[in-house]
N, C-alpha and C positions, 0 to 999 in steps of 0.2 A: 273565223279569225285565223290568219296565218301564224306560223311558229314565231316569226319575227315580230308580228303585232303583239302576240302574247308576251314575248320577252320584253318588248318596249313597255307594255303595260305593267309588268312585274318590276322593271327597273325604276319606273316612275313613283313606286311606293316608298322609295327610300333606299338606303344602302343595302344591297343584296349580294351575298357572296356568290362565286361561280357555282358552287355545289348546290345551293338552294335554288338558284336560277335554273340550273340544268334539271333539277328534280321535277319541276312543275310541268315539263314537257317530255319527261323520260319515256312516256308511252307513244311519243310521236317521232322519235328518232332512235336509232339503234347503233350499237358498235362502239359507243364512247362511254367513258365514265361520266358521272354527273358534272364534276368540275371541268372536265374537258368540254362537254357539251355547253355548259354555261359560259365558259371563256369564249368559245366560238360564237355563240349568240351575241355576247357583249360586243365583240369586234364587228360582227355583221351589222348590228344596229347602228354602231358608230359610223361604219362606211355608208350605209344606206341614207342615214340622216346628215351625212357630210359633216360629222362632228369629229373632233380629235379624241382618240381612245384614251381613256383615263382609268387607272385603277380606282376601286372604291376607296374613298378617303375616310371612311368610318366603319366601325364594326357592324356586321350583318344584323339587321334588326329581327330577322326570322329565327336564327339559331344562336344568336349572341356569341358567335365565334366558335361554337363547338365543332363545326365542320373542319376547322383548322387544327383540331386536336385528335384526329384519328390515330396518329402515330403515338401520341402520349397515352391514350387509352390502351392501345395494343401493348405498349411497353409495360404499363402497370399490370395488365392482365397476365402477361408472361411472367412477371415477377411474382404475382400471387400464385401462380401454378408451380413455382419452383419447388422441387422435392416430390412432385407427383409424376408417375409414369402415365402417359396417355397417348392414344393413337388418334382419337377423334375428339372434336370440340364443337361447341356452338356458342354464339355470342347473343346475349339479350341485353335490352336497354330499359331502364326506368326513365321515362321522358317527363320532364316538368310540364304540368298542364299549360303553362304559358307558351311553350314551344308548339304544342298542338294547336292552341288558339292562333298563334302567329301563322302556322301553316294554313289554317283555314282562311285567315284574312288575306294572305298573300293570293291565294287562288280566287277569292271573292273579288279583290281589287283588279285582278288580271282577267276577270270574266270567265273563269274556268269552273267546271264542276268540282265540288269539294274532294272528290276521290281521284281527280285527274293526276297524271304523272305518278310519282312515287312518294310515299309518305316518308317523313323524316326518320321514323324509327326503323323502317325497313332498310333505308339507305345507310343509316349509321351502323346497324348490325353487320351489313355486308362489308362496308369499308373497313371497320375495325377487325372483322373476322378475317378478311384477306391478309391484313398486316400481322395478325396473331398467328395465322397458319404459317406465314413465311418465317416468322421468328422462331416458332417451335418445331417446324418440320412435320406438322400433323395435318389431318384433313378434316374439313367440316362434315358434320353429320346432323341432319335435321330430325332424324327419328329418335335415336337414343345414343347420344355421344357419351364418351367416357367422362367428360367434364363440360360444365356450362359456366361461362364467365358473364356475370351480370354487372353492367356498367350503370351506376346510379348518377345521373347527371345533376341531380338536386344536391347531393352531398359530396360529389367528386370522389366516391369510394367504389372499389371493386370487390364484389362478393364472388366466391367460387363454390359451385356445387359439384361435388365429386360423386358420380354415380357408381353403383355397386359393380364389383367384379364377380365372376362365377366360375366355379370348378365343378365339372361333371365327373362321375365315376360310378362304380358298383361296390357295394360292401357286402361282406359276409360277417354274420354275428355268430361266433363259435361258442359263446357262453350263454346259458339261459338266464332268465330274470334280469335282463337288461332291456329297458324300453328304448324305442328309437330316438325319441326327443326328450328334453328335459321334462321332468314330471314334478311340478311344484307341490309341496305338501298342502293338502286340503285343510288341515287343522289350523295352520298359521298363514294360509294364502302365500306361501313361499317366503315369508319374512324371517323364519327361523325363531321367532319369538311369539309368545302367547301370554297376555296379561303381564307384561314386563319381565317375563321369565323365558328361559329357553324352552322351545316347543318340545314336548316329550314325543310327539309323533315322528319327528324327524331329527331329534337330538340337536336341534339348532342349525341344521344344514340348510333348511328351506326346501329340501327335496325329498320326495317320498322314496326315490331310489338314488343311491350315491353316484351311479354312473349311467350314461346312456350312449347310444351310438353317436348322437350329436356331440356330447361332451368329450368323447374320445377321438373325434375327427375335426369338427369345426374350429376349435381353438388353434390347432396346428396350422390350418389354412389361413386363419385370420392373422396369426403371427407371421407367416411367410409373406403375406401380402401387406403387412404393416397397416391393418385396418383398425377400425374403432368398434367392431362388432361383427358377428357372423350368425347366420340363420341356416338351418338344415332343412332341405326340402326332399322328401322321399317319394318314390313311386309306390304309394300305399304303405302299409306297415304290417309286420307280423306281430302275433301275440308276444307279450313280454316273456312268457315261459317257452317260447319257440325259438329254435335257432334258425338262422338264415344261412344256408350253405350253398353248395353247388355253384351256379353261375352268378349268384349274388343279386342284390336288388339295386336298381338305378337310383342315384341321388344327385342333388346339386347343393353345394355350399355357396351361399351368397355372402360376400364380404362387403361391409359398409366402409365407405370413404378410404379405399385402399390407396397407399402410396406406391405400391409396387403391383404391377399387372403381369409382367413378363417373367413369371416364375417357372422353374424347371419342374415339370409335373412328375418326372421319374424320381427326382430327389424328394419332392413333396410326398409322393406315395410311400417312399421308404421311411420318411420321418413320421408319418401317421401311423404306419404299421409298428414302428418301434415304440411310439408313445402309447398305442393301444395294447401293447404287450400280449398279443395273441387272443384277446377278448374280441377284437374286431379286426378285420382285414379289409383293405380297399385295393382296387385294381382299376385299370383302364382310365386313370385320371387324365383329364385334359381340360384346357381352358374352354369356356363356353360363353354363350350370350344370354341375355335376359330371357329371350324366348324359350330357352331350354327349361326354365322353371315350370312354365305352364305345360310344356310337352311332357315333362316327367310326372307332374301331378295328374295329368289327364291321360296318362298312358293306359290304353285299353288292354291291360295285360291279363293273360291266363297265368295260372300258377300250378306248380307241381309240388305235392306234399308227401312226406313220409310220416305215418303215424304209427306209434306203438299202442296197441289196443289190449285192454284187459276186459274179459267177459265175466259177468256175475256167476255164470254157470257153464259147465262144459258145452262146447259147440261141436256139432258133427261136421266133418269135412265137406259132405255133400251139401248141407244147408248153407255153409259158409260160401262155397263156390257158387251156389245158386243166387245168393244175395248179391254177390259181386257182379254176376252176370246181369241181374236186374238193374243195378245201379249204373252200369256202363252205358253211357250215352243218354241216361235219363235226365229229365228236367226236374229239378228239386224245388219244392215250394217251401219257403222258410219265413216264419214270423221272426221279428227281431228277437235275437236270443236273450234269454233272461239275464245272462251275465253282463250284457252291455245295454240293457233296456233303460238303465238310469241315465245314460248319456247319449242315447241315439233315439231318433223318432221311431215310434212303433208303426211298422208297416209290413206288408207281405212282399217278399221278393221271390223271383224265380231265377234260378241259376242252373247251368248245365254241367253235368259231369261228363267230360270228354272221354276219359279212360280211367279204369280202376283195376288194380290187381292186388293180390295179397297172398299171404302164406301163413298157415297156422304154425305156431311154435308151442305145441302142446294143446290140450283141449280147451284151455281158457285164455290163451294169449295169441296174438297175431300181429303181423306187420303188414300194413296196407299202404300202398302208394296210389295217390289220386292226382289226376290232372284235371283241373276244373276251371270254369269261367271265373274271372275276377269278381270278387264279392261273395264267393261261395263260403259259407261258414262250415269249415271242415269238421271241427269238433262236434258240432250239432249234427252234421251229416252221419257221424259215427253213433252218437248216443241218442239222437232223436229229440233232445230237449223237451221231454214230456209231451211228445207228439206235435211239437210246434214245427218240426221239420219232417216233411213227408216226400218220398220214402226215406228211410234211414237204415243204416246197417243193423242197428239194434232191433228196429221194428221188423226187419225182414228175417232175421234169424230167430226172433222171439226171445231174446235174452238181453238183459241189461248190459251195457257196454260203456267204457270210458276210455278217453285218450290219456295215456300215462306219459307220453313224450311225443312232441311234434317238431318236425323240421321242415322248413321250406327249402326245396331243392332247386327251383328255378322260377324266375319272374320274367316272362317273355311277352312282347307285343304280339298282337294278332297279325300285324304286318310290320315291316321294317319302320320303327318309329322315328329315327333320327337321320337327317341328312347332314353330314359333317360340314359340307360347304356352307350350309345355312345357319346351323346352330352352334358351331364350334369355331374357336379362334386359334390361329397358329401362334400367336404371341410374338410374331415378328413385326418389326416396325418398317 
């Protein structure tokens, strides 16, 4: 069947608008919009049949006039997005079942395959999307747009989905006894109350610790972007009693439903550091993409630690030096430490010590610096965890040992983890 025969058959089913007529043969001609294609077919059929060309005198029975309302939907979509900064968008449509059935019947009457041409939903999304982009000066993105406009043809309503915005940086935690993320009180499950009274375990705050790196950073980012919530994602985490110093730890703050995306990250960095009052510092802040969250979480990082060690008995310098020499480059076998066994699966891990050095500060104290594979339990490397870590510093010197202070000096990828062009945004429109 020729294209004209198909058009003639489609027109015989009743009043059909140009856009719906053009859609059913969209895969058989190129370079025109559906309404342009349909208009051309209508004229060609009239000329071939020696008829007078006439405009349809009734509403299209397939789309019930919706194809004439693309501009109306784009206008309402732009209005719904007013007040939100965005660079990319996507349009989606909730199509009434009747329209899908009409689409099927049109093709059936015209002797076409049910999947021939272009479906109503796809064409509607594109036509409204073109107009929305022109009105807002933004670009369509089918992967992860900043916003999604959903046109509900059943209710004549527009819904807007605003996707998260992301800020990447590195943080240093200069004060001990601050967790990385919010730590809800176990006694009251974070409610702050227990048996209709203030929880004694948290004094009614709902948190085991009053502050966290998350609480000292994420609210500032949320406020700057005028969002409705924020989540902190870190590249691993240090112990609560450990400081995070040196080059800092990579992190991403994810902001829900942001109204502003184009924030000045230098100003934001200063605002966070002022709010954290020296307890936490951030640097290298920049706008990022959704993909950066997974990159940060899955970063195959090695870490450098500095540990202050106290021995139960005096240690000879020769024995201490020999122990460090044995540990340098060693593969360490570790059972899940007793201190975290209640919240982590029991299993055996092997991790490598890349480098280790140390210095005795008297017969029973030392400072040790360790560069190890990600996931190495450093405290257990020192004290042995009752022989659940082998080899260990305590085991090699034959004297009980404990870590009295621990600092993380560096968190570094095994190779360059981030490509700025791929995972970072300039913030420019």
